[in-house]
C-alpha positions in Angstrom: -29.1 132.8 -97.9 -26.1 131.9 -99.8 -25.1 129.7 -96.9 -28.3 128.0 -96.9 -28.0 127.7 -100.6 -24.2 126.1 -100.4 -25.1 123.9 -97.4 -28.6 122.2 -98.9 -26.5 119.7 -100.9 -25.0 118.2 -97.6 -28.4 118.5 -95.8 -29.9 116.4 -98.6 -27.3 113.6 -99.1 -27.4 113.1 -94.9 -31.3 113.0 -95.0 -31.2 110.5 -97.7 -28.6 108.3 -95.9 -30.7 108.7 -92.5 -33.9 107.7 -94.2 -32.3 104.6 -96.3 -30.4 103.3 -93.0 -33.3 102.1 -91.3 -34.7 100.5 -94.4 -31.3 98.4 -94.8 -31.1 97.3 -91.1 -34.7 96.1 -91.7 -33.8 94.3 -94.7 -30.7 92.7 -92.7 -32.3 92.1 -89.9 -34.9 90.0 -91.7 -32.4 87.6 -93.0 -32.0 86.2 -89.7 -35.5 85.3 -88.8 -37.5 82.4 -90.0 -38.7 81.9 -93.3 -42.4 81.9 -92.5 -41.6 85.5 -90.6 -39.7 86.5 -93.3 -42.4 86.1 -95.9 -44.7 88.5 -94.1 -45.2 91.5 -95.9 -44.2 94.9 -94.6 -47.0 97.2 -93.0 -48.8 99.5 -95.8 -47.6 102.5 -94.0 -44.2 101.3 -94.1 -44.7 101.2 -97.8 -46.2 104.9 -97.5 -43.4 106.1 -95.2 -40.8 105.1 -97.7 -42.7 106.6 -100.6 -43.2 109.8 -98.4 -39.2 110.4 -97.6 -38.5 109.5 -101.3 -41.0 111.9 -102.7 -39.9 114.7 -100.7 -36.3 114.7 -101.4 -37.4 114.1 -105.5 -40.0 116.9 -105.2 -37.4 119.8 -103.6 -34.6 118.3 -106.2 -37.0 119.0 -109.3 -37.9 122.3 -107.8 -34.2 123.5 -107.5 -33.5 121.9 -110.9 -36.4 124.0 -112.4 -35.7 127.1 -110.3 -31.8 127.2 -111.1 -32.3 126.7 -115.2 -32.5 130.4 -115.4 -30.0 131.4 -113.0 -30.3 131.2 -109.3 -30.8 134.7 -107.2 -32.0 133.4 -103.6 -34.9 134.9 -104.5 -38.3 134.2 -102.7 -39.5 132.9 -106.1 -36.7 130.2 -106.3 -37.2 129.0 -102.7 -41.0 128.9 -103.2 -40.4 126.4 -105.8 -38.3 124.2 -103.7 -41.0 124.4 -100.9 -43.7 123.6 -103.2 -41.7 121.0 -104.6 -41.2 119.1 -101.1 -44.6 119.6 -100.0 -46.4 118.0 -103.4 -43.4 115.5 -103.5 -44.3 114.7 -100.0 -48.2 114.1 -101.0 -47.5 112.4 -104.1 -44.9 109.8 -102.3 -46.8 109.1 -99.8 -50.0 108.0 -102.3 -47.6 106.1 -104.3 -46.1 104.3 -101.1 -49.5 103.1 -99.9 -50.8 102.2 -103.4 -47.7 100.2 -103.7 -48.7 98.6 -99.9 -52.1 97.7 -101.2 -50.6 96.1 -104.4 -48.2 94.0 -102.4 -51.2 93.1 -100.1 -52.8 92.0 -103.2 -50.3 89.4 -104.0 -48.4 91.5 -106.5 -44.7 91.1 -105.4 -43.3 94.2 -107.2 -45.2 96.8 -104.8 -42.8 96.2 -101.7 -39.4 96.0 -103.9 -40.7 99.1 -105.9 -41.0 101.1 -102.5 -38.1 100.1 -100.8 -36.0 100.5 -104.4 -37.3 103.8 -104.4 -36.0 105.1 -101.3 -32.7 103.2 -101.7 -32.3 104.7 -105.1 -32.9 108.1 -104.0 -30.1 107.7 -101.3 -27.5 106.2 -103.5 -28.1 108.7 -106.3 -27.7 111.4 -104.0 -24.3 110.3 -102.7 -23.3 109.8 -106.2 -24.3 113.2 -107.1 -22.2 114.8 -104.1 -19.3 113.1 -105.4 -19.6 113.8 -108.8 -20.4 117.2 -108.1 -17.9 118.0 -105.8 -15.4 116.5 -108.5 -16.8 119.4 -110.8 -16.5 121.9 -107.9 -12.8 121.4 -107.8 -12.6 121.9 -111.2 -14.4 124.9 -111.7 -13.6 126.4 -108.7 -17.4 127.1 -107.3 -19.9 125.4 -105.2 -23.0 125.3 -107.6 -22.2 121.9 -109.3 -22.3 120.0 -105.9 -26.0 121.2 -105.5 -26.6 120.3 -108.9 -25.3 116.9 -108.8 -27.0 115.9 -105.9 -30.5 117.1 -107.1 -29.8 115.3 -110.5 -28.7 112.2 -108.5 -31.7 112.2 -106.5 -33.9 112.1 -109.3 -31.9 109.5 -111.3 -32.0 107.4 -108.6 -35.4 107.5 -108.1 -36.2 106.3 -111.3 -33.7 103.7 -111.5 -35.2 102.5 -108.1 -38.4 102.0 -109.5 -37.0 100.2 -112.6 -34.9 97.6 -110.6 -38.0 97.1 -108.1 -40.0 96.1 -111.2 -37.0 94.1 -112.2 -36.9 92.3 -108.9 -40.7 92.1 -108.5 -41.0 90.0 -111.7 -38.1 87.7 -111.0 -39.7 87.1 -107.3 -42.8 86.1 -108.9 -41.4 83.6 -111.7 -39.3 82.2 -108.8 -42.5 81.5 -106.6 -44.3 80.0 -109.7 -41.4 77.7 -110.6 -41.3 76.5 -106.9 -44.9 75.6 -106.7 -45.2 73.9 -110.2 -45.3 70.4 -110.2 -43.5 68.5 -113.1 -45.7 65.8 -114.7 -43.0 64.7 -117.4 -41.0 62.5 -114.8 -43.9 60.3 -113.8 -43.0 57.0 -115.2 -45.4 54.0 -114.6 -44.6 50.1 -115.3 -46.7 47.3 -115.0 -46.3 45.3 -111.7 -48.1 41.8 -111.0 -48.0 40.6 -107.4 -49.7 40.9 -104.2 -49.0 43.1 -101.3 -48.8 42.3 -97.6 -52.5 42.4 -97.5 -53.1 40.1 -100.3 -54.3 42.9 -102.5 -53.2 42.5 -106.4 -51.6 45.6 -107.9 -51.5 46.3 -111.2 -49.4 49.4 -112.2 -46.8 50.8 -110.1 -45.9 54.8 -110.2 -42.3 56.0 -110.0 -41.3 59.7 -109.6 
């Protein structure tokens, strides 16, 4: 049980990187396609998978953080809490991801960015937690700070991902609105008297 407890942060960090890598590759691939294809929203189930994977890691992290508050003795009670956190987090994350997917289809651009940044933030937080926890473990001479840092980084990264997704979605909405707005203040009308090639007399000429 101690070996499993010590290997858990490494497994969580690798899992986060494996989950984030396909999403990152998809973003890079979309930059090389035509603008009309890049504007196509992702599948609703893509957002659901992103939310489910992020929720699984966040739920397991919360389960561990709650269990180790009063000391971790590798009992079945602590591991049961981690298991419940994984299951509940997976279901809650899947529901959140599907909801964000439907919002994206309803022309709410923050939906796809929240789901994407949620998963990316979980992976980033896990890596930062492993690094900071590893430094603390070297100083204290024990492995527990690695796991605490990893799980705390996962939870903090998820929160940061939701915030950045909301901000980016709001920015995209403003940018799209400004691109489709017609400026009327630049229209100038001047009198013009004369006939065109068909003999018609024009009275006003507008310039933009």
